[in-house]
Phi, psi and omega in degrees: 000312179083206181281335184261145176287171184295334180291345178284349181289341181282344179286146176291147180289148178289164177293153179297321178260107176222171188297322180291319180296315180296315181298312181289329174297317177294323177295322176296317178296318178296325177296318178295320178295318179295319179296319176297318181294319180293331178267013178055046174251161174298125190299315185272332188270328186274138173065046180297325178296324178290323177298315179297321179296315181294322177297317181296317179296317178297319179297317179299313180297317179296321179297314182287331173293325176294320176299316179295318179298315178298321179295316180297316179293325178294319179292322177296318178296319179297314181296320180292319178296321178294320178295318179295321180294323182279338183233066183291338180292337179277348183230074182291152177288135178272140178286139179284138178277146176275169181297323181295324179290332179281319185281330186308314181295342184264002178290142177293157180293132183265000000 
């Protein structure tokens, strides 16, 4: 089951490249660079396999955080739509303005 309930399976999966994945991937790479620097190794050359591993782990975490974020926003949207459906008196329909009503305030003074 994981972190998400079974009802989250109906949501479309997020894209592989999303802001959370990229951000956490870069954070993983920066963590590997910091670890190399603290151990007095060449930052870019040493432990390239570890850099790739940290990027992959960060990307994975970011992807699943995006899935969780999409699920939370979907449940909020569902609950809000249901509330609006049950309480229509609190959300009256607004009348559409005509073109003349929009343009009238912008006419120059005669």
